C-alpha positions in Angstrom: 57.8 91.3 94.0 54.6 93.3 94.5 52.3 91.0 96.5 54.1 89.2 98.9 51.8 88.4 100.3 50.5 85.6 97.5 54.1 83.9 97.5 53.4 81.5 100.0 49.8 80.8 98.1 52.3 80.8 94.8 55.3 78.6 96.2 52.9 75.8 98.6 50.9 75.0 94.4 54.3 74.5 92.7 55.6 72.4 95.2 51.4 70.5 95.5 51.8 70.4 92.0 55.8 68.4 91.4 54.4 66.5 93.6 51.9 65.2 92.2 53.6 64.9 89.4 56.4 62.4 90.9 52.9 60.5 92.8 52.0 60.7 89.1 55.1 58.8 87.8 55.6 56.8 90.5 52.1 54.9 90.4 52.6 55.3 86.1 56.0 53.4 86.4 54.3 50.8 89.4 52.3 49.5 86.6 53.5 49.2 83.9 55.6 47.1 85.9 52.8 44.9 86.7 51.3 44.8 83.2 55.1 43.7 82.0 55.3 40.8 84.7 51.8 39.6 84.1 52.6 39.9 79.8 55.2 36.6 81.1 53.4 34.9 82.5 51.3 34.9 79.8 53.4 34.1 77.5 55.6 31.1 79.2 51.6 29.3 79.5 51.9 29.6 76.4 55.0 29.2 74.3 54.1 25.7 75.2 50.5 25.7 73.6 52.8 28.3 70.5 55.0 25.7 70.2 52.4 22.6 70.0 51.3 25.1 67.3 53.9 25.8 65.3 54.3 21.8 65.4 51.2 21.7 63.5 51.5 23.8 60.9 54.8 22.6 60.1 54.0 19.7 59.4 50.7 20.3 57.7 52.5 22.4 55.1 54.5 19.5 54.1 51.8 17.6 53.3 50.7 21.3 50.3 52.2 20.4 46.8 56.0 22.5 46.5 54.6 24.9 45.1 52.2 26.0 47.2 54.9 25.4 50.0 57.2 27.9 48.5 54.1 31.1 47.4 53.0 30.4 51.3 57.2 30.7 52.6 58.5 33.5 49.8 54.9 35.7 50.6 54.6 35.0 54.9 58.6 34.1 56.4 60.9 36.3 53.8 57.4 39.3 53.6 57.8 39.4 50.1 54.8 41.0 48.4 52.0 38.8 45.8 54.4 41.0 43.2 57.4 39.6 44.5 56.3 36.5 44.8 55.6 36.1 41.2 58.7 38.0 39.6 60.9 34.6 42.2 58.3 32.6 40.7 58.6 33.6 37.0 54.7 33.0 37.1 52.6 36.0 37.0 50.6 38.0 39.7 47.3 36.0 39.0 48.4 33.2 39.9 50.7 33.6 42.1 47.3 35.3 44.3 45.6 32.3 43.4 48.4 29.7 45.0 48.1 31.7 48.3 44.3 32.0 48.4 44.4 27.4 48.3 47.2 26.8 50.6 45.4 28.7 52.8 42.6 27.4 51.9 44.3 23.6 52.5 46.1 24.2 55.5 42.3 25.2 57.0 41.3 22.0 56.3 43.7 20.2 57.1 43.9 21.7 61.0 40.2 21.6 61.3 40.7 17.7 60.1 43.4 17.0 62.7 41.9 20.0 66.0 38.3 16.7 65.3 41.2 13.4 65.2 41.6 15.1 68.6 
């Protein structure tokens, strides 16, 4: 070693930096655990509301014409693109877009009217 008198400073600096790393890691894990617990508690309280909303949405979808139901199902549940929806239903791309648009508009009206009734 060229300068043995600097070894003590060098070694203590390594210990200091490693200690900071360990503390930061522990702090990060604790924060992640706290966030996980918080998000789970929110999910638990939202489950019943989500179920109610899903039931309302399903009921509203069932009131739509069959061709609108088909487009919604293929686009949102099966996750087909507009082009694939059109091919699947043997309609033009424009017709698929139009049906999807009008299906969403009708759903908005139905859900708004149900919201005001409740």
